[in-house]
C-alpha positions, 0 to 999 in steps of 0.5 A: 703120530710123529713129533713133527705132525704133533708140533704142527697141530699145536702150532696151528692153534697158536696163530691167527691163520685166518688173517694170513694173506698167503702161503707161497706167494701173495699174487697166487692166493689173494686174501679172502675178504669176508666183507665183500658181498659174495656173488650169487650162486649159479642158477641150477634147475631142478632135475625132473623125476626119471624112472630110468634114473639120472646121474648125480655126483657128490661128496659124502665125506667132508669135515669142517672146524667141528672136527678136532683134527681139522680145527687144530690144523687151522680150519674155522669153516663150519657146515654152512661153508661146506654146503655153500662150497658144494653148491658152487659158492666161494668160501675161505680156505683155512689159510686165508684165500678164496676157493671155489669148485668149478662145477657145483655138486648135486649132493653132499654130507658133512661128516665131522668126527663124532669124537669130541665133536665141536669141543676144540672149536670152543676151547674145551680140550686140553691141547697143552698150548705153548705161548708166545711162539713164532707164527705159521705165517712167519715160518712159511715166509722166512723158513721156506728153504731150510729143514726144521728139525725135531730139536729146533721144534722143541727148543724154538717152539717149546713143544714136547713129545706129549701131543694132545691131552684129550680129557673128558667129553663134554656132552652138551658141546657135542650135542650142540655141535650135532644140532648145528650140523643138523640145522645146516643140512636142513637149511641147505637141502633143496629137493630136486636141486641139491641134497644135503645129507645129515651125517658124521664119522665114527673114527675107530683105530687099530692098535696104532693110531694110524690104522684106520677103521673109520666109517661115515654114517649117512641118514635117509631123512632128518629123523636122526639120533640125539647124539652121534655114536663115537669110537669112545662109546665103542671101538668095535664096528659090530657095536656101531651096527647094533647102535644103527639097528636100534636107531633104525627100529625107531625110524632113524634110518641110516647106514655106514660107509667104510673108507680108507681100507688101504690104511687099515693094515688088513683089518677092514675086510677080515675073515674074523670079527673084532674078537678074532673069531670066525665070521658067522651068518649073523655077522654077515647079515648085519654087515651087509645091511649097515655097510652096503657100500665102501668108499674106495677113492679119496685123498688118502689113497685108493682102496680098489686094489694093490699091485701085490694083490693084483700083479696082472692088473696094469692099472693097480698101481694108482694113487697108492698110499700104504705107508706107516709113519713109523716105517714099513707099509700096511698089510694089503690083504684084507685092506682093498675092495677087490680082495674083500669081494673075493673073500666074500665069494670064498666065504659064500662057497665055504660057509654059505654067506657073503659079508662083503657084498658091497658097492663102491663110491668115491669121496674127498675126506677133505678137512677144509669144508670143501671138495678138492677133487680137481687136479688143476684146482687142488687146495689140499686136505688140511691147511697147515699140512698141504694148504699150499703148493709149497707145502704139498711139494715140501718146498717149505721143508716144514715136515721132513720127507721121511714122514710127510704123507702129502705127496702120496695123497690124491686129489680126492674122489666123487660119489656117483649115484644113479637115482630117480631124483635128487632127493635124500630118499631117492639117493639113499635108496640108490646107495643102498641098492648099490647102483653107484660108482666111484670116480677119482675126481672127473665126472665120467658117466658109467653104466653097467648092466648084466643079463643073459641075452644082451647083444650088440644090437641093443646098443642101437635101440632108442629105449636101450636103458629101459630094455637094460633094466627090464631084461637085466640088472644094473650095477649092484645087482645079482644074477643066478641060475644061468639058463641053459648054461648061457654065459652072462652078457654085460652092457657097458656105457661110458662117456668122458667128463664133458670138460675133462679128458677123453677115455682110453678104454673100458675094462671088466674085472672078473673074479670067481671061485674054483671047486676048491673054494679059491678065488681068482681074478682077471681083467678084460679089455672090452672096449678101446679108443683109437681103433685098438683091439686086444691081442691074444693075451687080452692086452692093448697097445698103450696110448701115447701121452699128450701131456706137456709136463712143462706147461702142465697141459694135455690135449684130447687128440687121442682117446674117445669121448664115448665107449660102449660095448656088449661083452659076454664072458668067454670063460664062464662056468655056470657052477662057479660063483663070480662077480664082475665090475666095470672100470673106465680109464682116461688118457693121461693127464697132469697130476695135481703135483705137476700143476703145483710144480708149474706154480712154483717153477720147479721140477714135478715130483713122480708121478707127474701124470695119472690116468683118472678113472671110474669104477662101478659097483659089481654084479654078482653071479651065484649058481 
């Protein structure tokens, strides 16, 4: 962690950030008045049980002031605030202004860091605080256009390059904070209407603190561990799985969700274990059992794929965040989901087991008790780092561009789950079977089925979904033993976010293993808007952009509200193991940074636009 970030961490604990009425402009962020009666939450009826499964959107990665890093960045919100926000209520941002999501979520999980859980909140950590220094408010208002240097921080704030003195864990405080987390989820859980999962984050690091090996633990019910397992107990994922195994034997059913593989420096999806030994069938079994899904879209970048891993994928360069603050970039190999899925089928070919047979979701990783997934309503991840437009665009110059990660952060993602009903058990089981997809924020609907005899006539059937389930498998499923060497066919159904942008295209990504055990990939454009068809090289003519950069706006004059197709693999080889997944891409829309630029009256940073997306879990074929 750099001196600049350390300084801001410590600084945030000095001042009364909750009383600050503004970050950039008081007219933009009215002061949150807790004395005023909050408006009633919008009414929401229960979703009836649906054997063909309904679509639910949520966030399984939210931090509050119980997390040390969030508290040190000015967050005082608690789990109740996070669930209130997810339900559509108004809460206070860490910088003192009201925030609210445009549409309530269907489910959420508060996943505070298990390491030192709740301790910073009660002042029981040695944070080496300087005294009587300038406030954050003063810095933001009066130091708006000058660069704060390392020397200035040290002389003016008296901050030395020693960071946090973490001290010993207080088990009583951790247990009390965990109970608060449990009680809040129990209070807000409303079967059929809103699901509040009980969870936490296990936050292990690699050799450098910026190398993330983090996992979120999600429980199926209120029968949970007495205290969370933390990386202070063990920094090895294998030990986490063993802990979960023992807990599951006691009926405390849970699993772990890896996230930010992009920041793992290639360690998240390796071909060796934590001891650098070759993977085994036992390792594969445990990993698949306790890590059935991975989070691939969130604020700190996407982990689907990287341009160096997928040079022929024109949409691979999306919200890339792979920089080391010490200089250079993270290693992409072993850090991204598509590459991991490819390694999995390579291992299946050579070793007979596949440890990387996981589905995908998105979530936020907000540390502000919120889900900032909307580009035009983005309020950042950490108040003192990116809680205002000026901080996010670095107009304040509080953190030098050379070490400021904020511009490369996205606006979060969402987890999308196809389940029979909105309950903990039903959603958990759907996550476990991988009938899930990730979105970069919009509420795109995406269904993906694979089978042997689907044709386009099925798209006109009134019982299309029932037939798709009975004659094939949904995302997360498996196909085997191609009958008469028949190529598999896939149903893809995509619909735009009802209040969002139109769709540009649907793609199917395929990877397979050749006879030598080497994997390959290709991207098929299988459906497109505006009467476009792929050329002989499977390329589509790009749509023009409707985005007006100056007004941070766009129109739906291009694209399609829905795209559907049945596609059969033209390159299928029944002897080759493969996987397939679907990706729906929107037309171009303004990025959060462009909305911020409009707010501040400045030129937007690059990229000014983006093409949001939904990415399904895979369907695997094994001979």
